[in-house]
Each structure stands twice: as structure tokens, then as C-alpha cells.
ZAZA-673078 format. One record per residue (C-alpha): chain; residue in three letters; y, z, x; residue number from 1. Coordinates in Angstrom, 2 decimals. Each point is the difference from the previous one (the first is absolute). Layout:
! ZAZA-673078
 mol type      py      pz      px seq
   A  Ala       Y       Z       X NUM
...
END
This chain:
! ZAZA-673078
 mol type      py      pz      px seq
   A  Met  -12.78   31.50    7.54   1
   A  Thr   -1.88    2.00   -2.60   2
   A  Pro   -1.65   -2.15   -2.71   3
   A  Gly    1.73    0.24   -3.35   4
   A  Leu    0.25   -1.10   -3.61   5
   A  Met    2.89   -0.77   -2.35   6
   A  Ile   -0.44    1.54   -3.47   7
   A  Ser    1.85   -2.35   -2.34   8
   A  Ala    0.00   -1.40   -3.54   9
   A  Pro    1.38   -2.87   -2.09  10
   A  Ala    2.75    2.27   -1.40  11
   A  Ser    1.36    3.51   -0.16  12
   A  Gly   -1.81    2.52   -2.19  13
   A  Thr   -3.46   -1.42    0.72  14
   A  Gly   -1.47    2.95    1.91  15
   A  Lys    1.00   -0.35    3.67  16
   A  Thr    1.15    3.60    0.44  17
   A  Met   -3.06    1.43   -1.76  18
   A  Leu   -2.34   -2.04    2.22  19
   A  Met    2.00    0.81    3.15  20
   A  Leu    0.00    3.75   -0.59  21
   A  Gly   -3.66    0.00   -1.02  22
   A  Leu   -1.01   -1.92    3.12  23
   A  Leu    2.06    2.20    2.31  24
   A  Thr   -1.56    3.12   -1.51  25
   A  Ala   -3.57   -1.31   -0.07  26
   A  Leu    0.11   -1.38    3.55  27
   A  Arg    1.59    3.18    1.35  28
   A  Arg   -2.93    1.94   -1.49  29
   A  Arg   -2.29   -2.24    2.06  30
   A  Gly    1.77    1.16    3.11  31
   A  Leu    1.92   -3.23    0.58  32
   A  Ala    3.54    0.05    1.34  33
   A  Val    1.88   -2.45   -2.23  34
   A  Gln    3.55   -1.07    0.86  35
   A  Pro    2.00   -0.85   -3.16  36
   A  Phe    2.96   -2.36   -0.31  37
   A  Lys    2.15   -1.11   -2.90  38
   A  Ser    1.24   -3.57   -0.34  39
   A  Gly    3.57   -0.22   -1.24  40
   A  Pro    2.92    2.39   -0.49  41
   A  Asp   -1.79    2.93   -1.64  42
   A  Tyr    0.78    3.57    1.07  43
   A  Ile   -2.20    1.78   -2.58  44
   A  Asp   -3.50   -1.43    0.54  45
   A  Pro   -0.12    1.02    3.69  46
   A  Gly    0.16    3.65   -1.08  47
   A  Phe   -3.15   -0.46   -2.08  48
   A  His   -1.66   -1.87    2.87  49
   A  Leu    0.71    2.94    2.30  50
   A  Ala   -1.51    2.46   -2.48  51
   A  Ala   -3.15   -2.12   -0.41  52
   A  Ser   -0.56   -1.03    3.63  53
   A  Gly    1.52    2.83    2.00  54
   A  Arg    1.97   -2.59    1.98  55
   A  Ala    3.62   -1.12   -0.27  56
   A  Ser    0.38   -3.33   -1.81  57
   A  Phe    2.62   -2.53    1.07  58
   A  Asn    1.73   -2.93   -1.67  59
   A  Leu   -0.53   -3.59    1.09  60
   A  Asp    2.73   -2.20   -1.48  61
   A  Ala    0.02   -3.72    0.82  62
   A  Trp    3.52   -0.55   -1.36  63
   A  Ala    1.75    2.91    1.72  64
   A  Met   -2.04    0.27    3.21  65
   A  Glu   -0.22   -2.49    2.85  66
   A  Pro   -3.48   -0.85    1.39  67
   A  Gly    0.38    2.34    2.96  68
   A  Arg    0.69    2.96   -2.28  69
   A  Leu   -2.97   -0.78   -2.24  70
   A  Ile   -2.26   -0.28    3.03  71
   A  Ala    1.33    3.23    1.51  72
   A  His   -0.53    1.92   -3.24  73
   A  Val   -3.66   -1.04   -0.03  74
   A  Ala   -0.76    0.16    3.70  75
   A  Asp    1.70    3.33    0.73  76
   A  Gln   -2.08    2.12   -2.40  77
   A  Pro   -2.69    2.40    1.23  78
   A  His   -3.58   -1.27    0.21  79
   A  Ala   -1.65   -0.56   -3.37  80
   A  Asp   -3.34   -1.34   -1.22  81
   A  Leu    1.59   -2.14   -2.71  82
   A  Val    3.39   -1.13   -1.29  83
   A  Leu    0.74   -0.19   -3.72  84
   A  Ala    3.30   -1.52   -1.12  85
   A  Glu    1.14    0.20   -3.62  86
   A  Gly    1.86   -3.03   -1.24  87
   A  Ser    2.98   -0.12   -2.34  88
   A  Met    0.33   -2.03   -3.22  89
   A  Gly   -2.27   -3.07    0.08  90
   A  Leu   -1.56   -1.24    3.22  91
   A  Phe    2.37   -2.94    0.50  92
   A  Asp    3.10    1.51   -1.65  93
   A  Gly    3.24    0.32    1.95  94
   A  Val    3.58   -1.18   -0.09  95
   A  Ala    1.22   -3.58    0.00  96
   A  Thr    1.61   -0.05    3.44  97
   A  Lys   -1.72    0.82    3.28  98
   A  Gly    1.15    3.08    1.88  99
   A  Glu   -0.95    1.26    3.47 100
   A  Thr   -3.65   -1.12   -0.19 101
   A  Gly   -0.59   -1.30   -3.52 102
   A  Ile    0.76    0.54   -3.67 103
   A  Gly   -1.43    3.52   -0.11 104
   A  Ser   -3.44   -0.77   -1.43 105
   A  Ser   -3.21    1.90    0.65 106
   A  Ala   -1.71   -3.31    0.81 107
   A  Glu    2.30   -0.47    3.00 108
   A  Ile   -0.99    3.37    1.43 109
   A  Ala   -3.71   -0.63   -0.59 110
   A  Gln    0.22   -3.44    1.56 111
   A  Met    1.92    1.21    3.05 112
   A  Met   -2.35    2.91    0.70 113
   A  Gly   -3.20   -1.79   -1.01 114
   A  Trp   -0.84    2.61   -2.65 115
   A  Pro   -2.25   -1.47   -2.72 116
   A  Val    1.26    0.49   -3.54 117
   A  Val   -1.85    2.19   -2.49 118
   A  Leu    1.34   -1.20   -3.35 119
   A  Val    0.01    2.45   -2.93 120
   A  Leu   -0.45   -1.94   -3.25 121
   A  Asp    0.68    1.37   -3.47 122
   A  Val   -2.78   -1.74   -1.92 123
   A  Gly    0.81    1.42   -3.41 124
   A  Gly   -0.25   -2.64   -2.72 125
   A  Gln   -1.80   -2.60    2.11 126
   A  Ala   -3.37   -0.68    1.58 127
   A  Gln   -0.96   -3.06    2.09 128
   A  Ser    3.61   -1.14   -0.07 129
   A  Ala    0.90    2.79    2.43 130
   A  Ala   -1.71   -2.07    2.70 131
   A  Ala    2.66   -2.70   -0.32 132
   A  Thr    2.71    2.53    0.84 133
   A  Ala   -2.01    1.34    2.94 134
   A  Arg   -0.76   -3.49    1.26 135
   A  Gly    3.66   -0.97   -0.12 136
   A  Phe    1.06    3.05    2.00 137
   A  Ala   -2.81   -0.53    2.51 138
   A  Thr    0.81   -3.65    0.68 139
   A  Leu    3.75   -0.41   -0.51 140
   A  Arg    0.59    0.59    3.71 141
   A  Pro   -3.06   -1.05    2.01 142
   A  Asp    1.10    1.96    3.09 143
   A  Leu    0.31    3.28   -1.96 144
   A  Pro   -3.22    2.04    0.47 145
   A  Phe   -1.58    1.06   -3.29 146
   A  Ala   -2.66    2.74   -0.29 147
   A  Gly   -0.74    0.03   -3.72 148
   A  Val    0.96    1.67   -3.25 149
   A  Val   -0.24    3.38   -1.66 150
   A  Leu   -0.23   -0.35   -3.77 151
   A  Asn    2.07    2.51   -1.97 152
   A  Arg   -0.26    1.07   -3.65 153
   A  Val   -3.50   -1.37   -0.52 154
   A  Ala   -1.03    0.68   -3.60 155
   A  Ser   -3.82    0.13    0.22 156
   A  Pro   -3.04   -0.99    2.11 157
   A  Arg   -0.16   -3.30   -1.94 158
   A  His    3.67   -0.65    0.77 159
   A  Asp   -0.71    0.71    3.67 160
   A  Arg   -2.94   -2.47    0.09 161
   A  Leu    2.05   -2.79   -1.58 162
   A  Ile    2.85    0.45    2.48 163
   A  Arg   -2.38    0.12    2.96 164
   A  Glu   -1.62   -3.25   -1.14 165
   A  Gly    3.39   -1.69    0.10 166
   A  Met    0.79    1.50    3.42 167
   A  Thr   -3.33   -1.21    1.40 168
   A  Gln    0.72   -3.54   -1.19 169
   A  Ala    3.45    0.18    1.59 170
   A  Gly   -1.35    1.34    3.29 171
   A  Ile    1.91    3.29   -0.30 172
   A  Arg   -1.54    3.26    1.17 173
   A  Val    0.20    3.00   -2.35 174
   A  Leu    0.60    3.19    2.00 175
   A  Gly    0.29    2.37   -2.95 176
   A  Ser    0.04    0.25   -3.77 177
   A  Leu    2.08    2.77   -1.55 178
   A  Pro   -0.76    0.96   -3.61 179
   A  Arg    2.84    0.13   -2.47 180
   A  Gln   -0.61    3.70   -0.63 181
   A  Gly    0.95    2.35    2.79 182
   A  Asn    2.86   -1.94    1.59 183
   A  Ile    2.29    2.11    2.13 184
   A  Thr    3.61    0.32   -1.12 185
   A  Leu    2.97    1.68    1.60 186
   A  Pro    3.10    1.26   -1.82 187
   A  Glu    3.00   -2.31   -0.06 188
   A  Arg    3.77    0.25   -0.36 189
   A  His    2.77   -2.56   -0.05 190
   A  Leu   -0.24   -0.94    3.70 191
   A  Gly   -3.79   -0.15    0.02 192
   A  Leu   -2.49    2.62    1.05 193
   A  Ile    0.78    3.68    0.26 194
   A  Gln    0.16    0.99    3.66 195
   A  Ala   -3.22    1.26    1.56 196
   A  Glu    1.38    3.49    0.60 197
   A  Glu    1.02    0.25   -3.67 198
   A  Thr   -3.37   -1.05   -1.44 199
   A  Ala   -1.76    2.98   -1.55 200
   A  Gly   -3.65    0.20    0.96 201
   A  Leu    0.30   -2.88    2.46 202
   A  Gln   -3.15    0.91    1.90 203
   A  Gly   -1.94   -0.06   -3.24 204
   A  Val    1.36   -3.47   -0.77 205
   A  Leu   -1.00   -1.20    3.47 206
   A  Asp   -3.47    1.54   -0.29 207
   A  His   -0.50   -1.72   -3.34 208
   A  Ala    1.19   -3.31    1.46 209
   A  Gly   -2.36    0.37    2.96 210
   A  Asp   -2.96    0.77   -2.26 211
   A  Phe    0.83   -2.91   -2.32 212
   A  Ile    0.39   -2.58    2.76 213
   A  Ala   -3.05    1.18    1.94 214
   A  Ala   -2.14   -0.25   -3.15 215
   A  His    1.13   -3.50   -0.98 216
   A  Cys    0.82   -1.82    3.27 217
   A  Asp   -2.20   -1.14    2.87 218
   A  Leu    1.66    2.01    2.76 219
   A  Asp   -2.27   -1.40    2.70 220
   A  Ala    0.89   -3.57   -0.96 221
   A  Ile    3.70    0.84   -0.12 222
   A  Ile   -0.10    1.56    3.48 223
   A  Ala   -1.98   -2.97    1.35 224
   A  Ala    2.56   -2.46   -1.43 225
   A  Ala    2.85    1.42    2.09 226
   A  Ala    1.30   -2.24    2.78 227
   A  His    3.06   -0.76    2.13 228
   A  Arg    1.40   -2.75    2.15 229
   A  Ala    1.76    0.03    3.36 230
   A  Leu    3.65    0.82   -0.55 231
   A  Pro    2.52   -2.63    1.06 232
   A  Asp    2.46    0.60    2.81 233
   A  Ala    3.36    1.09   -1.34 234
   A  Pro    3.19    1.50    1.42 235
   A  Ala    0.28    3.78   -0.17 236
   A  Pro    1.80    1.16   -3.14 237
   A  Arg    3.64    1.01    0.05 238
   A  Pro    0.10    3.82    0.43 239
   A  Leu    0.37    2.04   -3.19 240
   A  Thr    2.44    2.40    1.63 241
   A  Pro    0.16    3.54   -1.40 242
   A  Pro    3.35    1.08   -1.44 243
   A  Gly    0.06    3.00    2.34 244
   A  Gly   -2.00    2.14    2.37 245
   A  Arg   -0.42    2.80   -2.55 246
   A  Ile   -0.10   -1.32   -3.56 247
   A  Ala    0.43    2.31   -2.99 248
   A  Leu   -2.15   -1.69   -2.68 249
   A  Ala    0.25    0.97   -3.67 250
   A  Arg   -3.60    0.33   -1.19 251
   A  Asp   -1.13    1.29   -3.39 252
   A  Ala   -0.82   -1.31   -3.49 253
   A  Ala    3.52   -1.45   -0.35 254
   A  Phe    0.15   -1.68    3.43 255
   A  Ser   -3.24   -1.43    1.33 256
   A  Phe    0.14   -3.81   -0.02 257
   A  Val   -0.05   -0.90    3.66 258
   A  Tyr   -2.31   -2.51    1.66 259
   A  Pro   -2.56    1.70    2.28 260
   A  His    0.54   -2.62    2.71 261
   A  Val    3.69    0.91    0.18 262
   A  Leu   -0.73    3.67    0.67 263
   A  Glu   -2.71   -0.98    2.49 264
   A  Ala    2.42   -2.28    1.85 265
   A  Trp    2.55    2.80    0.22 266
   A  Arg   -2.58    2.41    1.37 267
   A  Arg   -1.28   -2.52    2.54 268
   A  Ala    3.56   -0.47    1.20 269
   A  Gly    0.16    3.73    0.72 270
   A  Ala    1.85    1.23   -3.08 271
   A  Thr   -0.74    3.37   -1.58 272
   A  Ile   -0.09    0.05   -3.80 273
   A  Leu    1.19    3.20   -1.69 274
   A  Pro   -0.94    0.03   -3.72 275
   A  Phe    1.98    2.00   -2.53 276
   A  Ser   -0.11    0.32   -3.78 277
   A  Pro    3.16   -0.57   -2.03 278
   A  Leu   -1.85    1.20   -3.13 279
   A  Ala   -0.58    3.33    1.75 280
   A  Asp    3.77    0.11    0.61 281
   A  Gln   -0.48   -0.57    3.73 282
   A  Gly    2.37   -1.87    2.26 283
   A  Pro   -0.63   -2.05    3.13 284
   A  Asp   -0.97    1.83    3.17 285
   A  Asp    3.18    0.68    1.93 286
   A  Ser   -1.65   -1.16    3.24 287
   A  Ala   -0.40   -3.52   -1.43 288
   A  Asp    2.31   -2.77    1.14 289
   A  Cys   -0.41   -2.07   -3.17 290
   A  Cys   -1.25    0.39   -3.58 291
   A  Trp   -2.07   -2.47   -2.06 292
   A  Leu   -0.46    0.21   -3.77 293
   A  Pro   -2.86   -2.30   -1.09 294
   A  Gly   -0.50   -1.46   -3.43 295
   A  Gly   -1.90    1.77   -2.72 296
   A  Tyr    0.67    1.32   -3.47 297
   A  Pro    3.35    1.85    0.04 298
   A  Glu    0.50   -0.99   -3.65 299
   A  Leu   -3.02    2.10   -1.00 300
   A  His    1.40    3.02    1.85 301
   A  Ala    3.73   -0.55   -0.54 302
   A  Pro    0.79    3.33   -1.75 303
   A  Arg   -1.78    1.93    2.73 304
   A  Leu    1.69   -1.94    2.79 305
   A  Ala    3.39    0.52   -1.64 306
   A  Ala   -0.57    3.77    0.14 307
   A  Cys   -0.96    0.04    3.71 308
   A  Asp    3.28    1.34    1.39 309
   A  Arg   -1.35    0.86    3.47 310
   A  Phe   -1.39   -3.51    0.37 311
   A  Arg    3.35   -1.50   -1.00 312
   A  Ala    2.07    2.23    2.30 313
   A  Ser   -2.27   -0.54    3.01 314
   A  Met    0.00   -3.77   -0.51 315
   A  His    3.81   -0.02   -0.02 316
   A  Arg    0.12    2.06    3.20 317
   A  Phe   -2.54   -2.30    1.64 318
   A  Ala    1.69   -3.23   -1.07 319
   A  Ala    3.36    1.14    1.39 320
   A  Thr   -1.23   -0.63    3.55 321
   A  Arg   -3.36   -1.82   -0.13 322
   A  Pro   -1.43   -3.13   -1.65 323
   A  Val   -1.74    0.21   -3.37 324
   A  His   -1.84   -2.92   -1.60 325
   A  Gly   -1.61   -0.32   -3.43 326
   A  Glu   -2.39   -2.62   -1.38 327
   A  Cys   -0.15   -0.75   -3.73 328
   A  Gly   -0.59    3.45   -1.55 329
   A  Gly    1.50    1.57    3.09 330
   A  Tyr    3.01   -2.30   -0.34 331
   A  Met    0.46    1.05   -3.62 332
   A  Ala   -0.21    3.68    0.99 333
   A  Leu    2.77   -0.56    2.57 334
   A  Gly    2.22   -1.31   -2.80 335
   A  Ala    2.35    1.87   -2.28 336
   A  Gly   -2.10   -0.01   -3.15 337
   A  Leu   -3.20   -1.22   -1.64 338
   A  Val   -0.40   -0.61   -3.74 339
   A  Asp   -3.56    0.61   -1.17 340
   A  Ala   -1.98   -1.90   -2.65 341
   A  Asn    1.46    2.22   -2.73 342
   A  Gly    3.57   -0.85    0.98 343
   A  Val    0.71    3.36    1.65 344
   A  Arg    2.00   -0.10    3.25 345
   A  His   -1.09    2.26    2.86 346
   A  Gln    2.10    0.80    3.03 347
   A  Met   -1.45   -1.31    3.25 348
   A  Leu    1.12    0.67    3.58 349
   A  Gly    3.30   -1.86   -0.18 350
   A  Leu   -0.20   -1.26    3.58 351
   A  Leu    0.45   -3.49   -1.41 352
   A  Gly    1.87   -1.04   -3.13 353
   A  Leu   -3.03   -1.77   -1.51 354
   A  Glu   -0.69    0.61   -3.69 355
   A  Thr   -3.38   -1.18   -1.36 356
   A  Ser   -1.67    0.03   -3.40 357
   A  Tyr   -3.47   -0.18   -1.53 358
   A  Ala    1.33   -0.02   -3.57 359
   A  Lys   -0.65   -3.75   -0.22 360
   A  Arg   -2.98   -0.82    2.19 361
   A  Arg    0.17   -3.29    1.87 362
   A  Met   -2.58   -0.88    2.63 363
   A  His    1.23   -0.99    3.45 364
   A  Leu   -2.95   -1.32    1.98 365
   A  Gly   -0.47   -2.16    3.04 366
   A  Tyr    0.22   -0.55    3.72 367
   A  Arg    3.37    0.45    1.67 368
   A  Arg    1.58   -1.17    3.24 369
   A  Ala    3.06    1.95    1.09 370
   A  Glu    2.69   -0.80    2.56 371
   A  Pro    1.80    3.32    0.58 372
   A  Leu    3.79   -0.03   -0.06 373
   A  Thr    0.12    3.29    1.86 374
   A  Ala   -2.40    1.69    2.39 375
   A  Leu   -3.05    1.76   -1.41 376
   A  Pro   -1.44    3.07    1.76 377
   A  Gly   -2.23   -1.18    2.85 378
   A  Leu   -0.03   -3.61   -1.18 379
   A  Gly    3.61   -1.02    0.54 380
   A  Arg    0.79   -3.28   -1.75 381
   A  Val   -3.40   -1.65    0.44 382
   A  Ala   -1.08   -2.02   -3.06 383
   A  Leu   -2.67    1.78   -2.03 384
   A  Arg   -2.77   -0.90   -2.41 385
   A  Gly   -1.03    2.31   -2.82 386
   A  His   -0.90    0.27   -3.66 387
   A  Glu    1.79    1.28   -3.11 388
   A  Phe   -1.65    1.47   -3.09 389
   A  His    1.85    2.19   -2.49 390
   A  Tyr    1.30    0.13   -3.57 391
   A  Ala    3.45    1.48    0.60 392
   A  Ser    3.28   -1.72   -0.80 393
   A  Ile    3.15    0.42    2.06 394
   A  Leu    2.89    1.38   -2.03 395
   A  Ser    2.36    0.29    2.94 396
   A  Gln   -0.22   -0.71    3.73 397
   A  Pro    3.49    0.67    1.40 398
   A  Asp   -0.86    0.29    3.69 399
   A  Ala   -0.07   -2.85    2.52 400
   A  Pro   -3.06   -2.27   -0.22 401
   A  Leu   -2.63    0.70    2.64 402
   A  Ala   -1.55   -3.45    0.39 403
   A  Arg   -0.22   -3.55   -1.21 404
   A  Val   -3.29    0.07   -1.89 405
   A  Thr   -2.02   -3.01   -1.13 406
   A  Asp   -3.30   -0.40   -1.83 407
   A  Ala   -3.05   -1.96    1.13 408
   A  Thr    1.62   -3.30   -0.98 409
   A  Gly    3.19    0.71    1.94 410
   A  Ala    2.09    0.73   -3.12 411
   A  Glu    2.44    2.90    0.33 412
   A  Val   -0.66    3.12   -2.06 413
   A  Pro    2.71    2.45   -1.12 414
   A  Glu   -1.83    3.10    1.25 415
   A  Thr    1.70    0.02    3.41 416
   A  Gly   -0.35    3.70    0.74 417
   A  Ser    3.10    1.87    1.11 418
   A  His    1.37    2.26    2.71 419
   A  His    2.63    2.69    0.41 420
   A  Gly    0.59    2.00    3.16 421
   A  His   -3.35    0.82    1.59 422
   A  Val   -1.90   -0.72   -3.24 423
   A  Thr   -1.83   -3.25   -0.81 424
   A  Gly   -2.33   -1.01   -2.81 425
   A  Thr   -1.95   -2.97   -1.32 426
   A  Phe   -2.10   -0.83   -3.06 427
   A  Phe   -2.58   -1.76    2.14 428
   A  His   -2.71    1.68    2.07 429
   A  Leu   -0.04   -1.03    3.65 430
   A  Ile   -3.23   -1.71    1.11 431
   A  Ala    0.95   -1.53    3.35 432
   A  Pro    2.83   -1.52    2.02 433
   A  Ala    0.27   -3.73   -0.66 434
   A  Ala   -1.14   -2.28    2.78 435
   A  Thr    1.27   -3.04   -1.90 436
END
């Protein structure tokens, strides 16, 4: 295995993504091939990782993926000089009930792979006390490898000296100290970061991040801290079967939330992916034997989608004889109508009777396990694990439910998905077939 590091933090919003992108950019400039990963169910960060590293980034999810799948995702990548994995939330954060491998924490991935943790600490408003936080994270699990800390939002050289004194007393190595001025920020919207392909001047942002991290972190020490451990034996993962041999995949600013490992699994199984743009009023390639509408932001493009008559007509022709599946935003687009944040209803495809609304935002967030009540394209009725994250409310869902869906605790959730004819849809994004 390639030696690696887990970039994590005590909490969200502390600077993980800024450090990750800066390291990927700075190390790529040095000529290193760095393989990125993302811990947890995030389909936006991998796009930024790809832009910074030049290599596809894949998700590692301890709740949704069995050990064999996690191992395969790491071991099957092309040769690299270094692995960098970006954590999610805080280092030990996850759900309350164990899934396929664990509760979904970044610590579980780091521990399994033997990747030492680089902890990003927001030290604003404190000095020597920051060492207590670092010490707690470094020692809470003795078998979790720990590389050191990168201090973020350091106010002054004096502030830096005081914090380093505390870290020295606690036996914690400081790998970088980032001044409060000059932090890298990325634009946000209600589901998190803007997608990489939507970010204006992205290369400039990455260049700035690379310069900033290279100037304020000890890159040689960070590289030297990388490590790995022998991977345990584990059964091969259950195949992530493609929904068809030739898959028409909606792909534009309205439909882009799909996990990279899912597309990679389809390709490795021999499937051909045929992208098309609903926003450009395109329909699925007629040579395709199935159509997949990923999640995204249909609510931000609802008037334009409603006016795409060729897209609507071609989808109806396609769905008359071949399977069509939509996830989250794609599911909403398959419905009859979508009410935007201003209370205006927009006509959608009408392949399902689903009516959704953003007029009253309500967050739906969490892991999902689904037991299909009817066959899904390529997957049949195999139980699935995935993740749901949206703010839409269901006004009407008249079609037959697609699955029995439960959350991470086993409690049933009302967002069952639905199906009609050859058309199926879910609010959750598929991560992997369930082994348990």
C-alpha cells in the first residue's frame, strides 16, 4: 500500500478542505502523484480533489461500505507516491449504530488503513489551551496513528509561540501554522460547497491555496509522517452492478451528484456511460438501454427545465420501453411538478406523480438502508445502503412505494421513493449494496 494521511479536525468548518486542497496543489507542484480520498458520503469534495490533484477521488464510507469494498477502493487505484484522505465532520463523529464496518467516522478509516491523522485546529481565542484539545484527540484511541496538528487562524507570531509551547509540553508535533489573514474560502449554497465545475476562477483558488499551505506548513515533515498498515483479509465486496450496458447519464449543472466510485464500478463492469444535458434540452442517447438522472440542483434551474420540451418528449419515449431511475434531484425532475423557494410551481417530466416543494425548507439528512419492493435496474431487489440530503418536502407521492427505507438507527422514514411503469426514483443516493 501507498503511505497516507487522514486530514481531519475536531469539527466541521475548521479548515480541512482548505488544507486538503492546498496540500494536493503544493505536492503536485513538487511532482508527487497524490491519490485523494474522501471519508463519508460527500459527492462535492471529490470534484475539488480531482481539480487539485489531477486524479479521481473516491469515497470511503465506514457505515455504508463493508471492509472488502473499502480495501478494494484503496488497493485498486493507480500507483501514487502518497495518499491524502479528507475527513468529514469531526474525527470521531459518526452515527449511533454501526453499519457495514463502523459508524461512519474518519477515525475508523484512518485506523483501518494505518493513515496517521493530521488534525487541523482552529486556535482562535485560545493559546496553550489548544494543546489540551490536541492531546485528547491524539490519545483517545491509542491504536489510532497520530501525526500532529496544523494550527489554523493564528493571530500573530506571539500567538504562535504560546500555542507551540503548549504543544511541546503535550508532546504534540506542529506541522504547520496558518495565519488568520489569507485563509482560503470557497463559495457556499444551501447543500454546501458550489460544485467544482461551477466555481469561477477555480484554478486561481487552488493556486492561492497551494501557495498559502506551502508557505506555512512543513511539507517535508508532512510527507515523512505518512504511513500505512497491512490491510486485513476480507471477503470481496458485493458487485455494484450497472443498471445497463449503455447508460444514458444526465450530466450538467442541474444533475451532477453521483459518487465517483459508482461510475467507476459501472465502467469496470463493462458499461458505457453516455452523458447528456437536460439543460441543453437534450434527451438520452437512443442507443442506451437505461437512463439515470443523478441528484443535483433542479430547483435552481426549474424554469429552464420546465421549458425543455425536447428533453421531456425524449424522456417519455425512452421510458415507454426502457428503465429510467432518478436520485434525489433526478427523482424530483421525474415527478409532475416542483415548487421553488418563492412558491412558484414548475412543470417537471411527469413520469412519476411526485410533487415536491422548497417553499418551506426542511432538511432531510442521514444514512439510509433500503429494501426494494420492486426490482431496480441492474440491482434487482438487493438491499442497498445510501445517504439522503435535501431540503424538499413531498406534497404528493401517488405512485407505489419503491422500497422500505430506514435510517441509521433502523427507524423507518417516509421517503420511500416510488415507481410507475419502467420509472423508479429515490431521495437517497446509492453508495453500495448492503452486505448486512
